[in-house]
Structure formats: structure tokens, C-alpha cells
PAVEX-670223 format. One record per residue: x, y, z of N, C-alpha, C in turn. Coordinates in steps of 0.02 Angstrom, whole numbers, plus 50000, padded with zeros to 5 digits. Example, Ala and Ser with C-alpha at 12.3 -4.5 7.8 and 13.67 -1.06 7.14 Angstrom:
% PAVEX-670223
506604971650390506154977550390506604983550390;506424988850354506844994750357506455000250394;
This chain:
% PAVEX-670223
520555207849807520975202049820521575201749768;521425202849705521945202749652522475208349667;522225214049686522685219749697523175218349754;522905215449806523335213449863523855208149845;523635203249808524125197849785524635200749738;524395205449694524885208349646525405212549682;525225216349734525695220349771526185215849807;525925210449833526375205749869526875202549821;526645200649760527095197849710527625202549684;527425208949683527905214149660528465215049711;528305213449775528835214149827529335208549818;529065202549795529515196849786529875197749721;530525197149722530945198549665530965192949614;530755186849635530795181049588530255181049536;529735185649540529205185849492529315191849448;529365190549383529465196149334528875200449330;528975206649309528455211549307527905209549260;528085206649201527575205049151527155198849170;527395194849219527035188849240526665189649305;526735195649334526375196649399525635195849394;525335198449340524595197949333524355190749327;524745186749287524555179949279524615175849348;525195177049378525275173549441524755175449496;524585182049493524075184349541523435180549533;523195179649470522575176149457522635168749474;523225166049458523315158749475523295157649549;523635161749588523645161149658522945162549689;522585167249656521905168649684521435162749674;521515159549613521075153649599521285147849647;521915146949654522145141649703521915143049772;521935149149793521685151049859520945149649868;520565151149816519845150149819519705142549823;520055138649782519925131349783520175128449851;520705130949877520945128449942520435130249995;520155136249992519635138150041519015133650035;518855131749971518265127349961518415120449988;519035117949980519205111450006519175111450082;519455116750112519435117350187518725117450212;518285121250177517585121750196517235114950190;517425111150137517145104550127517345100050186;517985099850204518195095650259517895097650328;517835104250337517525106850398516775104350401;516445105250344515755102950343515675095450352;516145091650323516085084350325516275081450395;516785084250426517035081450488516805085050549;516545091250542516335095150599515565095950596;515315098850543514605100550537514175094350538;514365088950497513945083150496513925079650562;514485079150596514515075850664514095079750713;514155086550710513755090650754513015089650742;512805089650678512095088550663511865081650681;512295076650678512105070150697511965069750774;512385072850812512305072950884511655077050903;511575082550870510955086650883510305082550865;510345078950808509755075150788509605069650836;510115066650867510025061250915509755063850983;509915070050997509695072751063509015075951061;508805078251004508145081550999507565076451007;507025078451039506475073551049506125071750984;506095076150936505745074750872506145070150829;505815067150781506145062450735506265065150665;505975071150651506045073750584506765075250565;507175077850615507865079150599508285072850589;508075067450622508405060750611508285058450540;507685059350517507525057250448507885061550397;507955067950412508325072350365509055070250363;509325068450420510035066350422510115059550385;509685054650399509745048050370509615048450295;509215053150269509085053750198509675057350161;510145060150199510735063150167510645070450149;510155073950177510055080850162510665085050182;510885084150243511455088250268512105086350230;512175079950212512765077850175512805081650109;512245082250073512255085750009512325093150017;512075095850072512185103050087512905104550094;513275099950128514005100850134514345101050067;514115097150017514395097249952514235103849915;513675107049937513475113349903513885119149925;514105119249988514465124950016515095126649977;515545121649961516155123649922515995126849853;515485124249819515295127349755515055134349764;514685136049818514455142849831515055147249843;515535144749882516155148749897516515150249832;516585144949787516955146149725516605151449681;515945151049677515565155949633515625162949665;515555163349730515545170049761516245173349759;516735169549775517425172249780517715173349710;517515169349661517795170149595517545176749561;516995179449585516745185849559517235191449574;517605191149629518095196349646518705195849597;518795189949570519335189149522519155191449454;518585189449431518365191449362518215198649357;518045201949412517875209149407518495213649408;519105210849412519725214749411519835217749341;520075223749341520165227249275520765224549236;521215220849270521805218149238521705211249209;521085208849210520955202049183521025202149110;521395197349082521485196749009520905192948977;520855192848913520325189348875520355181848887;520985179248890521065172248899520795170048970;520975174049019520715172449085519945173049087;519675177849052518965178349049518635172149021;518915169548968518655163148937518715157248986;519305156549018519395151249067518905151849124;518865157849148518405159349206517695157649187;517475159649127516785157949106516665150349103;517175146649078517105139449077517055136449147;517475139249192517445136449261516755138049293;516515144249278515865146149305515305141449281;515355139449217514825134949191514855128349226;515505125649235515545119249268515275119449339;515475124849376515235125649445514485126349447;514205130349400513475131049401513135124649387;513405120349343513115113849330513165109549392;513745110049424513855106149485513335108149539;513205114549545512725116949593512025114549576;511845114749512511185112049492511105104749511;511645100749497511625093549514511525092649591;511925096349629511895095649702511185097749728;510905102949698510245105149720509735099549705;509805096349646509365090949629509415085349682;510045083649701510145078349750509845080349816;509915086749833509605089149897508825088349895;508555089949837507825089349830507615081949837;508005077449803507855070149809507895068049880;508405070249916508475068249988507905071050029;507695077250014507125079950051506485076050037;506405073749976505805069849959505805063149998;506415059949999506465053850039506315054850112;506595060250139506475062050209505745063250223;505435067150178504715068750184504305062450182;504465057750139504085051350136504185047550201;504785047250227504895043650291504555047050349;504555053650348504225057350403503455056250401;503175056050341502445054950333502285047950359;502705043250349502545036450370502545035650447;502825040850483502805040250557502105042150585;501665044950543501005046750564500515041250545;500175038250593499735032550579499195033950526;498915039950527498355041550481498605043150410;499275044450405499555045750337499995040050312;500165035350356500655030350336500415025950277;499765024650275499535019850225499355023350159;499415030050154499245033250092499785031850038;499575030549977500055028849923500365035449895;500805038749933501085044949915501765044249880;502025038149878502675037349848502685039149774;502135037249739502085039349668502115046649658;501755050549704501785057749699502485060349707;502835057849758503525059949771503965058349708;503845052549678504245050749622504135055349560;503515057149549503365061549493503655068449506;503665070649568504005076949585504735076549572;505025070949590505745069949577505885070049501;505445067049461505535066849388505485073949361;505015077949383504945084749361505545088849379;505795088049439506405091849460506995089649417;507055083349404507625080949361507565083649292;506955083849264506875086749196507025094049194;506825097849246506975104949249507735105849255;508075101749294508825102349303509155100749236;508895095849199509205094249133509135100049085;508565103449085508475109049041508945114649058;509015116049126509475121249146510205119549128;510395113249137511085111449121511215112049045;510745109649004510825110448932510855117748911;510415121748939510435129148926511095132248947;511365129949003512005132649025512565130848979;512555124648952513085122548907513075125848840;512455127248814512405130448747512375137848753;512355140648813512325147848823511685151148803;511125147448809510455150048794510025150148858;509545154848860509085154848918508645148648919;508485145648977508055139648978507385140448944;507135146748941506485147648910506495146148834;507115146848804507185145148734507085137748723;507375133748767507285126448764506565124248775;506245127648824505535125948839505095127548781;505255132948745504825134648687504905129548631;505475126148629505575121148576505335114348593;505085113248655504825106748674504175104948643;503825109848618503175108348584503265103648526;503825103748489503935099648433504055092248452;504285091248513504435084348534503925081948590;503385085448595502915083648648502665076548638;502515074748575502265067948563502765062748584;503395063948570503935059148590503985058748667;503955064448700503995064548773503385060548801;502805061648775502195058148799502265050648790;502585048648734502695041648721503185038448769;503725042348779504275039648823504035039248898;503675044448919503455044748989502725042748996;502475038848950501745036648955501585033249020;501985028249038501865024549101501935028949160;502405033549160502485038149216501885042849225;501645045549167501075050149171500455046349191;500345040249163499775036249183499805034449257;500435032649279500515031049350500415036749395;500615042749373500525048949413499785050349421;499415049949366498695051049366498355045849414;498545039549403498235034549446498415035349520;499045037549532499235038449602498815044049637;498675049249598498265054849626497575051949643;497275048249597496605045449608496605040549664;497115036349669497145031549723497195034849791;497605040249794497705043649857497065047749876;496785051149825496205055549840495595051549860;495515045649830494905041549845495035036049894;495665035749919495855030549968495645023549944;495805022349879495605015949849496065010349871;496685012149885497195007249904497715010449948;497945006849999498455009250045498965003750057;499565005950076500085001050093499854996950152;499874990450145499634985850198498954982950185;498604985450135497944982850118498014975950089;497494971650103497464965150070497014966050010;497314964949950496934965449888496964958949849;496454957949807496444952149763496304954749692;496754952749647496654954849576496844948649534;496344943949522496504937849488496814938649418;496644944249384496914945449316497674945349318;497964947849369498694948349376498984943249427;498554938649448498814933649495499004936449562;498674941649582498854945049647498334943449699;498524941149758498094940049814498534940349877;498564946249905498984947149966499024954349988;499544955850025499634962550054500024967150008;499814973550005500164978449965500784980350000;501374979749967502014981649995502214988549980;502044990849918502284997249895501844999849837;501695006149839501325009449785501805014749755;502115012949699502595017249667502285021149609;502705024449571502475028649515502135024449462;502475019049442502205015049387501985008049404;502165005649466502004998949486501744998449558;501354993349570501154991849639501384984949655;501754984149710502014977449730501534974249781;501344968049768500914964249813501264957849832;501294956749895501584950249919501034945249931;501014940249889500464935049894500584930749958;500044927049970500074923050032500604917450028;500834915549967501354910549962502034914049960;502044920549978502654924449987502964926449920;502634925049864502884927649798502664934949793;503004938349747502884945549736502564946549669;501994949749665501674951349602501714958849592;501914960749529501954967949512501384969749467;500994974949486500424976949447500524984049425;500374985849361500424992749340499944996949381;500175002649405499765006949446499115008949413;499155010249349498555012549312498035006949307;498265000549313497784995049309497284994849368;497514998049424497044998049482496485003249471;496575007549421496025012149404495615009449346;495935006349297495565004149237495244997349247;495524993049293495244986449303494954986049372;494574980749385494274979749449494704975449494;494684976749558495034972649608494644972949674;494804967949716494464967549782494924970049835;494694974749877495094977249932494754974849996;495104970850037494824968150097494864972750158;495054979050147495154983450204494544984150246;493954984550211493334985350247493194979550296;493354973350274493274967750319493754968350379;494384970350365494884970850419494724976250469;494364981450447494194986850490493534985750525;493144980750503492514979350534492594974850596;492034972550622492054968550682492114961050670;492164958950609492214951850593492324950350522;492464944050509492604941650444492044936850423;491754937850363491164934250345491274926850328;490804922950350490764915850329490104914850292;490134912250233489544911150190489614904450155;489334899250185489414892550157488764888550167;488584884550119487974880450126488134873250146;487644870050177487624862750186487094860050139;487254854950104486754852350054486424845950085;485774846750097485384841550129485084837050075;485144830650084484814825950038484044826650050;483704828649996482984830050005482564823650017;482864818050005482494811750019482424810550095;482814814050134482794812950208482364818150243;482084822950205481684828150237480984825250247;480734825950310480044823450327479764826950388;479124825750400478804828150461479064824350521;479134827650577479374824350638478794821050674;478844814650691478354811250731478464812650806;478014809950847478044811350918478714809150949;478954803350928479584800750954480154805550936;480154807950874480684812550851480654819350887;480044821850899479974828150934480224827451006;480074822051036480344820851104481094820651106;481384818051054482104817551049482394824551041;482054828750998482274835750988482234839551054;481744837851096481634841751158482224840751206;482614835551194483194834351238483814838251218;483784841351160484344845651137484284852251174;484764853951216484734859851258484664866151219;484994866951164485004873151127484314874751097;483904869651086483254870851051482674868551092;482794867151156482234864951200481684870251202;481854876351213481334881751214481024882751146;481424881851094481154882451025480604877251012;480734870951034480264865551022479604867151061;479674869251123479074870751163478654876351130;478984881851111478634887451079478354885251012;478694881250975478454879150908477844874650917;477844870250964477284865950975476664869950995;476744874751039476184879051057475914882951000;476354885450958476134889450899475774884950849;476024878650838475694874350786475014871750813;475024870150882474404867750911473854872950907;474034879350922473554884350916473304885550846;473774885250800473574886150728473104880550705;473254874250721472844868650703472174868850736;472154871150800471534871550838471064876550808;471334882050788470924887450757470634885150692;470924880050659470664877850596470344870850599;470254868350658469904862250669470284856150648;470954856550647471364851050629471524847050692;471384840450690471524836250746472184832350738;472494830450793473144826850790473114820850747;472524817250747472514811150708472394812150635;472264818150615472144819550545472784818550504;472694818250437473284817550394473754823650405;474384822150397474894827450407474814832950357;474514831650300474434837150250473884841950269;473454839950317472904844250337473084849550388;473654849350415473844854050466474594855350465;474834859050514475544860450519475884855650566;476494853850552476894849250593477624851750594;477964849750648478674851150651479054846850599;479524849850566479954846150516480644845150544;480954840050521481644838950540482134844050513;481994846250452482464851250420482374858050453;481734859950468481624866150501481924866450570;481894860850606482164860450671482904860650668;483204857650615483924857950604484164865050592;483774869050554483954876150544483934879950608;483414878450649483384882050714483974880050758;484174873850756484744871650796485394874950773;485474875350706486084878450679486114885850701;485544889150699485534896250719485684896950793;485384892650832485504892950906486224891350922;486524886750884487214885150894487694891250880;487524894750825487924900650809487804906050861;487174906850885487044911950933487414910750999;487584904551013487944902851076488684901551065;488924902851004489624901950992490024908251013;490514907651052490874913351081491304917151028;491474913750971491874916950921491464919650861;490814919750869490394922450816490164929250840;490234934250797490054941250815489304941850813;489004942950871488264942950877487984949750855;488414954850849488144961450828488124962250753;488364957450718488364958050643487824952850616;487724953250552487214948850521487324941650534;486804937950557486834930950569486204927850537;486294923650488485734920450454485864913050445;485324908850452485324902150429484714901450384;484814900850322484264901250273484274895650223;483684894450192483614889750138483724893350073;484094890050027484164892649959483764887949912;483764889849850483364885949800483694878949796;483254873849793483484866949787483894866149721;484394861849723484794860449665484844853149656;485224850949605485324843849597485784840549648;486034844849692486464842549747486044842249813;485424844149810485014843949871484764850849888;484554851549953484284857649977484844861550015;485044867249990485584870750025485334874450087;485634873150142485524876950205486144881050214;486074887650202486674892050201486764895550272;487374895150294487544898650357487914905150337;487664910750364487944917350348488084920850415;488704921450433488884924550498489594927350493;489794930750547490454934050547490854931450606;491464929450589491954927350639492264933250672;492324933050740492654938550775493394938950760;493714933350754494424933150737494504933650661;494864938750638494944939650563495574936850538;496024934450581496644931550558496484925050520;496844924150464496674919050417496634912150448;497154910050482497194903550511496634902350562;496554907050606496044906550658495344906850627;495234911050576494604911250542494414904350512;494904901350482494774894850450494604889550504;494954889950560494814885150615494114886050642;493884892350648493224893550676492684890950632;492704892850565492194890250522492224882750514;492824879950517492864872550511492544869050572;492644872050631492354869250692491594869550688;491314874850665490594875450657490314870150612;490624869450552490354864650503490504857550523;491054856450557491184849650584490604847550630;490414851850673489864850150720489204849150685;489024853550638488364852950605488354846650560;488904845250527488934839350485488844832950527;489134833050588489104827250630488424826050661;488064831850678487424831050711486824830750664;486944831450597486374831550550486004825050552;486354819550563486034813150567485564812250627;485694816250681485234816050740484574819150723;484514822550670483874825550650483564821450594;483854815550579483584811250529483754813850458;484274817950453484464820650390485134817750367;485214817950301485834815450272486134820950229;486774822250236487104827050194487224824250125;487054828050073487114825350006487854824449988;487964818849952488634817649929488554813349863;488874815349811488854811449748489104804449758;488804799649726489014792549737489744791649719;490094788249761490804786849751490884779749727;491484777849711491614771049688491434765949742;491524767549806491314762949860490574762049862;490214767649850489484767149851489244762349795;489514763049737489314758849680489504751549690;490094750349722490274743449736489784740349788;489604744249839489134741749888488454740249858;488214744249810487584742949778487614736749735;488184735549702488234729749657488284723449698;488484723749761488544717749803487894715749834;487414720049833486754718549863486384713749820;
């Protein structure tokens, strides 16, 4: 290239013989930079538009994500630098190059090399963003907390690029800088402590599937109770039910305990576990009139008949007569019948999952009365609907408890004390 330009300049009479070499190199450099600029514009206005149209027409979405992440845009920036480096070698290898030109050329080479390193880093960053977006298109991979892994890869790439750039500036091989990092390892560990802990935690979270984007988690220590929005390198963002955002250190999910409600959401129902406190002063054996009343309740009509036959047979085998004291034999109780009614009511409720655990049980008596605990699973797991379902169940049982001669325990209120004082 230099020889051709030199011959052409020698033909032109306005260039002196002693300046031909200088002008030849100047024109060669200008030509190279002009070619790089033309390549940049071609890439920007032709290549990018062509790639955009191809990405829109292809059935797959991976090329769309690559385009949106800016991979092709940064590749366009890389092409001019490659042209400059490649073409400039033809200039520096000329035998007529002076020492000054060699120095200038070396400086330009260093700048272009640094530029290439920076562009390559930006391409890697864009590829990581595109890879994250592509992974999120797959349902079985979408919820994995991989963003922290991509971020640590980006940090490692940036550190490697920084080492290469510094080595290029000082004219030393990168291995020399790496060998000197041992002296500042402690400082690096201190500066990147959160990143390293977050990276370790991210690997454990992803490997053990402890948490995924979209999970409902509760972590009272950090005031978090809501859906996971993002699992990053150093933080996890949780949107609480009041729409506030709580930020939790990623490593805290490994070192501290938290509740993940994913299992409930993936199961067939959402658990209800609540007691009714029965005033123990209202618990008694059911007399004939009460049993006949119970027999009219459709849900427990068969239960009353079967229970009477069982008790009558038991008493007959032991010689207990109906007129004997109630302590001498078995009798139907109002609280036992109420438990049977509550269970039958749940068994016939269309929003209660009958394939999951269903219990109506007695707990240890307390100073608030006898707890009758209902343990069942709602078919509808949506919060508002779940609350409506369990409220409807307890509304009904609270209202019908008096039909069994039972009273729900309630601590005396000011009205109760006023009523007692007026008697």
C-alpha cells in the first residue's frame, strides 16, 4: 500500500521528494480511517437493518433477543477497529517507516487494542443479557435465579478486561499483573465480599431450587412477605402485599430461615387451620329431646342413627339400662355431635379439597375453653377467595353452635359486666 501511494505522490510534482514518505504514511492512515468509517456506516445503516428484518421474519425468538440486547450493534462497533488493526500492519511493516512513525503507530495500536477489549466486553455483556432473556422464555427455566450467575460472569469478564487494559498501557504481559494480585487478595476479598457471598448463595439457591422468581416468601426478620421480583448477585427484591419493595441480601436466604409458599401453590389446596373455642360450661350429655333435634339435621341424620345403635349395643353388652345414671354408660354428647356436624359440613363443601387432609379435632383445654380445631384445604388458593371460603365456613359454624346447646367462649366485655351489675 505504501509503495503504491509513494509512486503516485512521486508522479505529482507538488510533493517534494523528501516529504513523499511522510505524506504516503499520512494518506495511508487517513485511507484506513476513512475505510473504517465507511464500514461503520454500512454496518449501522445496512447490516443492522438487515439483521432486524431477518430477526422479525424468523420463527424463533433467540435472534430477536440478541438484537434487542444490542449484540449486533456492538459487533458493528468492533468491525472498524478490526479493519484499523489489520490494515495498519501493512503500513508499519514498510521498510521506509521512520522511528517517529513507529512510536505514533504503536500508540495508535494500543488505543485501538484497548477499544477492541472494551467493545468485546460490551458484546459479552449483551450476550449475557440476551441469554438471560432467552432462558426466561422456557417455563421450566424461567423461575431459576440465574441472574446472579450472569452478573458474576460479567464481573469476572470486566476484571479480566481491566487487567488486559492495564497490561497494554504499561507494556507488560497480563500474567505479570496476575502474579502480583496475591499481595492485594485480602483487599479484593474485602471489596467484593458481598459479590462473592452473593455468587455462592446464588449457586446454592439455583442448585437446590430454594427460591425462584415469582415465589411467595415470608422473611419476618427483613419485613418481607410477598412475591420475589428479582434474584440478583447481591440482593433479592420482594414485593410485599402492600406493594412495597423489600430488599434482602442474597446470602441471608442461605444463612437465615425463611418460608417459601411454593409448595402450597403447587399443591391442590391452601391449608386452613383454625380453632373454635367452646365454653366448657355448656358441654353436656344430650337428652332424648336434644337427640331428636339433632336427628333433624340432614348432614348428621345418618351419624345420629349409627351412633345410637353403637351406644345401645355397647350399653346392652354391659347391662346398662336407659334409666341408669348417665355416668354408668355411654351417651351422645352435644360437643361430639357438633364435631361430627362440622366434619360433615366440610365433607359436603364444594370448595374444600376432599383429597387432602381433613380433620375436626379436639385440642387440650385452655383458659379460653375447649378448642375444636378445623384442619382442611381450600381448593382456591387465591388470597381473597381463600379468606372468603374460610370465613364462610366459620360464619356458619359460629352461628349453628347454639343449636347444639353450645356457647362459643368470649372474654367478658364491658357490656357483659354492665349487664351483671344491673341484675
